[in-house]
C-alpha positions in Angstrom: -0.1 0.0 -0.1 1.6 3.4 -0.9 1.8 5.6 2.0 2.6 9.3 2.5 2.9 10.9 0.1 -0.2 9.1 -1.0 -1.8 11.7 -3.2 -0.2 9.9 -6.0 -2.4 6.8 -5.4 -5.1 7.7 -3.0 -7.4 4.8 -4.0 -5.2 2.3 -2.0 -5.1 4.2 1.2 -6.8 2.8 4.3 -9.9 4.5 5.3 -10.6 5.7 9.0 -13.5 4.7 11.1 -15.6 7.4 9.3 -14.8 5.9 5.9 -12.6 8.7 5.0 -8.8 8.8 4.1 -7.1 10.4 7.1 -5.0 13.5 6.3 -1.7 11.9 7.0 -2.3 9.4 4.3 -3.5 11.8 1.8 -1.3 15.0 2.3 2.6 15.3 2.1 4.1 16.6 5.3 4.9 19.9 3.7 1.2 20.3 2.8 -0.1 19.9 6.2 -1.7 22.6 8.3 -0.1 23.7 11.5 -2.7 21.8 13.6 -2.3 18.7 11.4 1.4 18.8 11.8 1.3 19.3 15.5 -1.2 16.4 15.9 1.3 13.9 14.5 3.4 14.2 17.7 2.2 11.2 19.7 3.7 12.5 22.9 6.2 9.7 23.6 8.9 12.2 24.8 11.6 10.1 22.9 13.0 13.0 20.9 13.5 14.9 24.2 15.9 12.2 25.5 19.7 12.9 25.5 21.4 11.0 22.7 25.0 10.3 22.1 26.5 9.7 18.7 29.5 7.6 18.0 32.0 9.8 16.2 33.3 7.0 14.1 30.2 4.9 13.2 27.6 7.6 13.4 25.5 5.2 15.6 23.1 7.0 17.8 22.6 5.7 21.4 19.5 6.9 23.5 19.9 7.6 27.2 17.1 7.6 29.8 18.0 11.3 30.6 15.3 13.6 29.5 15.8 17.4 28.7 15.0 19.5 31.7 12.0 20.9 29.9 10.3 17.5 29.4 7.4 17.0 31.9 8.2 13.3 33.0 4.6 12.6 33.6 3.0 13.9 30.6 6.0 13.5 28.3 5.2 16.9 26.8 7.4 19.9 26.8 6.7 22.2 29.6 7.8 25.3 27.5 6.9 24.1 23.9 6.2 27.5 22.3 9.4 29.1 23.7 11.6 25.9 24.0 14.5 27.4 21.8 14.7 30.3 24.1 15.3 28.0 27.1 17.1 25.3 25.1 18.9 26.9 22.3 20.0 23.6 20.9 16.5 22.3 20.7 15.9 21.4 17.1 12.6 22.6 15.7 11.2 19.6 13.5 10.1 20.8 10.2 8.9 19.0 6.9 12.2 20.3 5.3 14.4 18.7 8.0 12.7 15.6 9.4 14.4 13.3 6.6 17.8 14.4 7.7 17.4 13.9 11.6 18.8 10.4 11.7 18.6 10.6 15.5 14.7 10.8 15.5 13.2 7.7 17.0 12.3 5.1 14.5 8.8 5.0 16.0 8.4 8.9 15.4 5.3 9.6 13.4 7.1 12.4 11.6 10.0 10.1 10.7 7.5 7.3 9.7 5.7 9.4 7.4 8.9 10.9 5.9 10.2 7.4 5.2 6.8 6.5 3.6 5.6 4.3 6.5 2.1 4.6 8.1 1.4 5.6 11.7 1.7 2.7 14.1 -1.6 1.2 15.5 -0.8 2.6 18.9 -0.6 6.3 17.7 -3.5 8.3 19.1 -4.5 9.5 15.6 -5.2 5.9 14.6 -6.4 4.3 17.9 -8.5 7.2 19.1 -7.3 7.0 22.4 -4.7 9.7 23.8 -3.4 7.2 26.5 -2.5 4.5 23.8 0.9 5.7 23.7 1.4 4.9 27.3 -0.6 1.6 27.2 1.8 0.5 24.3 4.8 1.1 26.3 6.2 3.7 23.7 6.3 6.8 25.9 9.1 7.5 28.1 7.0 7.9 31.3 8.4 6.1 34.3 11.6 5.2 32.4 13.6 8.3 32.4 15.2 10.9 34.7 15.7 14.6 34.4 19.0 16.0 33.2 19.6 17.5 36.7 19.8 13.9 38.2 22.1 12.6 35.8 25.8 12.3 36.0 27.8 10.8 33.2 25.5 10.1 30.0 27.5 7.1 29.0 26.1 5.4 32.4 22.4 6.0 31.2 22.4 4.3 27.7 19.1 2.4 27.0 17.5 0.3 24.5 14.0 1.6 23.4 11.5 -0.7 22.1 9.9 0.3 18.6 
């Protein structure tokens, strides 16, 4: 089944419960409204974890150390609208850069769509349940610590389920 960008062949796209093709299956990322774009975030918090990159191999290792702006209970940024003011190195995800950010989690909706994959069944837009991300064990809630509590990041490397 062709996925995003599916406007090339919308007749093969899966329909939602209302019998319609969901916006993420018929629109390219760059054609989404700001509200559609923001709704793609499943709230897992994985992109807000500190990551380490091997200088030689380029391999990314995730840690269980969260950005100090991440609310560890809701897995949402406490200052999302002003996050770059508080964290200048926070990368604003856009349709132009999502394909280049190899450190984005494999499970991330933005990365999935940019790679031509569909949203996962546990994604709230698919399941209709805002807590499905927690029920599926994808969110970092209960599995990470604040940067203020961490010491050496190498001591906090973890494997994240996809």
